[in-house]
C-alpha positions in Angstrom: 43.3 176.1 95.2 45.8 177.5 92.5 47.6 175.0 90.1 51.3 175.0 90.5 53.8 173.6 87.8 57.1 172.0 87.9 59.3 170.1 85.6 61.0 166.8 87.3 63.9 165.3 85.6 65.5 161.9 86.7 69.0 162.8 85.7 69.6 166.5 84.6 67.8 168.0 87.5 71.6 167.4 89.0 72.7 170.1 86.9 70.5 172.8 87.2 67.9 174.2 89.9 65.5 174.8 87.3 64.4 171.3 87.4 63.0 169.4 90.1 64.1 165.3 90.9 62.3 162.9 89.3 62.7 159.3 91.3 61.0 156.3 92.7 61.1 157.9 96.1 59.4 160.7 95.0 56.8 159.0 93.7 56.3 156.4 96.5 56.0 159.5 98.8 53.5 160.8 97.0 51.6 157.5 96.7 51.8 156.8 100.8 49.5 160.1 101.6 47.1 159.6 98.7 43.3 158.0 99.0 43.3 157.4 95.3 45.8 156.4 93.3 45.9 156.2 89.1 48.5 154.9 87.1 48.6 155.2 83.2 51.4 153.4 81.3 52.1 151.9 78.1 54.7 149.5 79.5 55.3 148.8 83.2 57.1 146.2 85.4 55.1 144.6 88.4 57.9 145.1 90.9 57.3 149.1 90.4 53.6 148.6 90.6 54.1 146.5 93.9 56.0 149.0 94.7 53.1 151.8 94.7 50.9 149.7 96.6 53.3 148.9 99.4 53.8 152.8 99.9 50.6 152.9 101.2 50.7 152.5 105.0 48.7 149.6 106.4 46.4 151.7 108.4 45.2 153.7 105.3 44.7 150.9 103.0 40.9 150.1 103.7 40.2 153.7 102.4 42.5 154.0 99.4 41.7 153.1 96.1 44.2 151.8 93.3 43.5 152.1 89.5 46.0 150.5 86.9 45.5 151.3 82.9 48.0 149.5 80.9 48.6 149.1 77.0 47.2 145.8 76.2 49.6 143.6 74.2 48.5 141.0 71.5 49.5 137.5 71.0 52.3 135.8 73.2 52.9 139.1 75.0 49.4 139.3 75.6 49.1 135.8 77.6 52.7 136.4 79.5 51.4 139.9 80.5 47.8 138.6 81.7 49.7 135.9 84.0 52.1 138.4 85.2 49.1 141.0 86.2 46.8 138.6 87.5 49.3 137.5 90.1 49.8 141.0 90.9 46.1 141.5 91.6 46.3 138.4 93.6 49.3 140.1 95.4 47.0 143.3 96.4 44.0 141.1 97.5 45.9 139.4 99.6 47.6 142.3 101.1 46.1 142.4 104.9 44.5 144.9 105.5 43.4 145.1 102.0 42.5 148.1 99.5 39.2 149.6 99.4 39.7 148.9 95.5 42.5 147.9 93.5 42.0 146.9 90.0 44.0 146.8 86.9 42.5 147.4 83.4 44.2 146.8 79.8 43.5 149.4 76.8 43.5 147.8 73.5 43.9 150.2 70.2 44.7 150.3 67.0 47.9 152.1 67.4 50.1 151.6 70.8 48.3 152.8 74.0 51.3 154.9 74.8 49.9 157.5 77.5 51.8 157.8 80.6 50.0 159.8 84.1 50.2 159.3 87.5 47.5 161.2 89.5 47.7 161.0 93.5 44.3 162.4 95.0 43.8 163.3 98.5 40.7 165.1 99.5 40.4 168.1 97.1 43.8 168.0 96.5 45.8 166.1 93.9 49.4 165.9 92.5 49.6 164.7 88.7 52.8 163.7 86.6 52.7 163.3 83.1 55.3 163.2 80.3 57.4 160.6 79.2 58.3 157.7 82.3 56.5 154.4 81.9 55.5 152.6 85.4 58.6 150.8 85.0 61.8 150.6 87.7 64.3 151.4 84.5 62.5 154.6 83.6 63.1 156.1 87.6 66.1 154.5 88.0 68.3 154.6 84.9 66.4 156.3 82.1 66.4 160.0 81.6 62.8 161.1 81.8 60.9 164.4 81.7 57.4 164.8 83.4 55.5 167.7 84.2 54.1 167.8 88.0 50.8 169.6 88.5 49.5 170.5 91.9 46.3 171.6 93.0 42.9 171.4 94.2 40.3 169.0 92.9 41.1 167.0 89.9 40.6 169.2 86.5 37.2 167.9 84.5 39.6 167.2 81.9 41.6 164.9 83.2 38.6 163.2 85.2 36.9 162.8 82.1 39.9 161.0 80.4 40.0 158.7 83.4 36.3 157.9 82.6 37.3 157.0 79.4 39.7 154.9 80.3 37.4 152.9 82.9 35.0 152.5 80.1 37.3 151.2 77.5 39.4 149.1 79.9 39.1 145.7 80.1 39.6 143.2 82.8 42.3 140.6 82.9 40.5 137.9 82.1 38.5 139.5 79.1 40.2 137.4 76.3 38.3 139.2 73.8 40.3 140.3 70.7 39.5 143.6 68.5 39.9 143.2 65.3 43.6 144.3 64.1 43.0 147.6 61.7 46.4 148.6 60.9 49.7 146.6 59.7 51.4 147.3 63.1 48.4 146.1 65.2 48.3 142.8 62.9 51.8 142.0 63.1 51.9 142.9 66.8 49.8 139.6 67.2 52.3 137.3 65.9 55.5 135.8 67.6 59.2 135.6 66.3 61.2 132.6 66.0 64.8 132.3 65.8 67.8 129.7 66.2 69.8 129.9 69.0 73.5 130.3 68.3 75.3 127.8 70.8 76.8 124.8 68.8 79.4 126.3 66.9 80.7 128.2 70.2 82.9 125.0 70.8 85.2 126.2 67.6 88.8 127.3 68.1 90.4 130.2 66.4 93.8 129.1 65.1 94.5 132.9 64.5 96.7 132.4 61.5 97.8 135.4 59.2 95.3 135.8 56.1 97.8 134.5 53.4 98.5 131.2 55.4 94.7 130.5 56.0 94.2 131.5 52.3 96.7 128.8 51.0 95.7 126.4 54.0 92.3 126.3 52.5 93.3 125.6 49.0 95.8 123.0 50.2 95.3 119.1 49.1 97.0 118.3 52.6 94.1 118.3 55.1 94.4 118.0 58.8 91.4 116.6 61.2 89.2 119.2 62.6 90.9 121.9 60.8 88.1 123.7 58.4 88.1 127.0 56.4 85.0 129.4 57.9 84.1 132.6 56.8 86.1 134.3 59.7 88.9 132.3 58.9 90.6 128.5 59.6 89.4 127.1 62.8 89.7 123.9 64.7 86.8 121.9 65.7 88.1 119.9 69.1 85.3 117.1 68.9 86.3 116.4 65.6 87.0 112.3 65.5 86.0 112.3 69.2 83.9 108.9 69.1 82.5 109.8 66.0 80.7 113.2 67.0 80.9 116.6 65.6 80.5 119.6 67.5 78.5 121.3 64.8 76.1 118.6 64.7 73.3 119.0 62.0 70.0 120.1 63.5 67.7 118.4 61.0 65.1 120.4 59.0 62.4 121.7 60.9 59.8 123.4 58.4 58.1 126.7 59.8 57.4 127.6 56.3 53.8 126.8 56.1 52.8 128.4 59.3 55.1 131.4 59.4 56.8 134.5 57.2 60.3 134.8 57.2 61.6 138.3 58.6 65.0 139.8 59.5 64.2 139.1 63.2 63.3 135.5 62.4 60.1 133.7 61.5 57.1 135.4 62.4 54.3 133.0 63.1 50.6 134.6 63.7 49.0 133.4 67.1 46.4 131.4 65.3 49.3 129.0 64.2 51.3 129.2 67.4 50.3 126.0 69.1 50.9 123.7 65.9 54.4 125.4 65.4 55.2 125.0 69.2 54.3 121.4 69.0 56.7 121.0 66.1 59.7 123.1 67.8 58.8 120.6 70.9 59.0 117.3 68.9 62.3 118.6 67.3 63.8 119.9 70.1 63.3 116.3 72.2 65.6 114.8 69.3 67.7 117.4 69.5 68.1 117.0 73.2 69.2 113.4 72.6 72.1 114.6 70.5 73.5 117.4 72.7 73.5 114.9 75.8 75.5 112.6 73.8 77.9 115.2 72.7 78.4 116.8 76.2 79.1 113.3 77.6 81.6 112.7 74.9 83.4 116.1 75.4 83.4 115.5 79.2 84.9 112.0 78.6 87.4 113.6 76.2 88.7 115.9 78.5 88.7 113.5 81.5 90.6 110.6 79.7 93.2 113.2 78.1 91.8 112.4 74.4 90.7 116.0 73.6 93.9 117.3 74.3 96.2 114.7 72.9 94.3 115.3 69.6 94.9 118.6 69.6 98.9 118.5 70.4 98.7 116.1 67.5 97.0 118.1 65.3 98.8 121.5 66.2 102.3 119.7 65.5 100.9 118.8 62.0 99.9 122.4 61.3 102.9 123.7 62.6 104.9 121.5 60.3 102.7 121.8 57.3 102.9 125.6 57.8 106.9 125.3 57.9 107.0 122.9 54.7 105.2 125.3 52.7 107.1 128.3 54.0 104.1 130.2 55.5 103.7 132.6 58.4 102.6 131.7 61.7 103.5 133.9 64.5 102.0 131.9 67.6 104.3 129.4 68.9 103.1 125.7 69.6 103.3 126.2 73.5 101.4 129.6 73.2 98.6 128.0 71.0 98.2 124.8 73.3 98.0 127.3 76.5 95.2 129.1 74.7 93.3 126.0 74.4 93.8 124.7 77.4 91.7 127.7 78.5 89.4 127.1 75.5 88.6 123.6 76.9 87.7 124.6 80.6 85.0 127.1 79.0 84.0 124.2 76.8 83.9 122.1 79.8 81.8 124.5 81.8 79.4 124.9 79.0 78.4 121.6 78.7 78.0 120.9 82.4 75.5 124.1 82.7 72.1 122.8 82.2 70.9 125.8 80.7 73.2 125.9 78.1 72.1 122.5 77.2 68.4 123.5 77.1 69.6 126.5 74.7 71.4 124.0 72.5 68.8 121.4 72.4 66.1 124.3 71.3 65.3 123.9 67.7 63.8 127.3 67.9 63.6 130.0 70.5 60.5 132.5 71.1 60.4 136.3 71.4 57.3 138.8 71.7 57.3 140.9 68.5 58.9 144.3 69.8 57.2 147.6 69.5 59.4 148.7 67.0 56.9 151.1 65.0 58.1 154.5 66.4 61.3 153.6 64.5 61.5 154.1 60.8 64.6 152.2 60.4 63.8 149.0 62.6 60.3 149.1 61.6 61.5 149.6 57.8 63.5 146.8 57.7 61.1 144.5 59.1 58.2 145.4 56.7 60.6 145.1 53.8 61.5 142.0 54.9 58.3 140.4 55.6 56.7 141.6 52.4 59.5 140.7 50.2 59.5 137.2 51.7 55.5 137.2 51.1 56.4 138.4 47.2 58.9 135.5 47.0 56.4 132.6 48.0 53.7 134.0 46.6 55.2 133.4 43.2 55.9 130.3 43.6 54.0 126.8 42.6 53.2 125.8 46.3 52.0 128.7 48.2 52.0 128.0 52.1 48.6 128.5 53.8 49.9 131.6 55.8 50.3 133.3 52.7 47.3 131.8 51.0 45.4 133.4 54.4 46.7 136.6 53.2 46.1 136.4 49.7 42.1 134.8 50.3 41.4 138.2 52.5 43.5 140.7 50.7 42.7 139.9 47.2 46.5 140.5 45.8 47.0 138.3 42.6 49.6 135.4 42.6 52.8 137.4 41.5 52.1 140.4 43.3 55.0 142.7 44.0 55.9 143.3 47.7 54.6 147.1 47.6 51.1 145.7 45.7 50.7 143.3 48.8 51.5 145.8 51.5 48.8 148.0 50.0 46.3 145.3 49.7 46.8 144.4 53.2 46.7 147.9 54.9 43.7 148.6 52.7 41.8 145.2 53.7 42.5 145.8 57.3 41.6 149.4 57.3 38.1 148.6 55.9 37.4 145.0 57.5 39.9 144.3 60.0 41.2 140.8 60.8 39.8 138.5 62.7 41.4 135.1 63.9 38.8 132.6 61.9 40.6 134.3 58.6 43.7 132.1 59.1 43.4 128.9 57.3 43.0 125.4 58.8 
């Protein structure tokens, strides 16, 4: 059978007859009649993969093979993905009737395993799709993606051999062995990022004063409780003086420094130290939760008994008097400001009654998987600069944290080395030896 080629687009196919339409429906239609389905993708979502499995009619499943090859992430992302994918495999196993064979394999490479390929075989015929689209709902429903569709007889030898290589190198989901990281990007993928959620400061009320008025009042010897200068101007804290609580409450110092490296995206923590760091965060968050609960209860009481509104009325009148006495400008009337404040209080009430907000406000640090930024020179450059700048800084101090000492002992850079020297030494070490988890100091 002669092979035919056609280009498919998710969105631009509407503008020209030269392109076919790439859609989820088209993929599921191919899956419904295939005897062997192969999915190769860097990124995925479980619902999209399961939709391919469900597209196979029940009466045909016992004769169909389904193989999926995905990029293997590191660190926290590895554990999250493995859990989701094992659940997906169990769903396929429990389907009645089941597939002849349905398995997921993960591929671990120095760089990102970035291939995207769909193959549908039936007898001596095949259809393959290769191009930009990952195995995700977003790729086929929202993104602009371009795929080359190849239709013909038996699968070409080159494609068959490529799939054989994937089968050989693919690891089962239960396989937790980690290959040594041999590049800086692979090394950094093993980390988790931690950042402070921004929640408490949202209680502050913008007084919307003109710039000159703000500047004069900020320097004024006369102070009104709850009104404080901030970078964005003069704001009002409605919880100031409320049963001795402050809405900006101290989080307390939680030092991640021994196990973490500060970056522009937050604190980077290697997988070897993640449990230690999360134990610290959990302990700090429990203490923080008690403060947040006390704050939330005080806010609700203050709203119910009218104390918050009464305080605002008194303080806003005092503000008007101060502005008038000094001949300053304030274009907003007292009534208008109080009306705005009423709406602000309703938003405050909704927040403190929301359990999800209370959890976020109580969290000393939130965790995020390391993003795939390595194909973006701006994002990766900013991250790498901040990472190695911090290593350079702490490596020049009297007390070098163990996370940096581990790098120093392995890569051999001297104390006081510049960021470029540290970067170069680590890259060279990784290329020659790779990084094993046991290199991190206890």
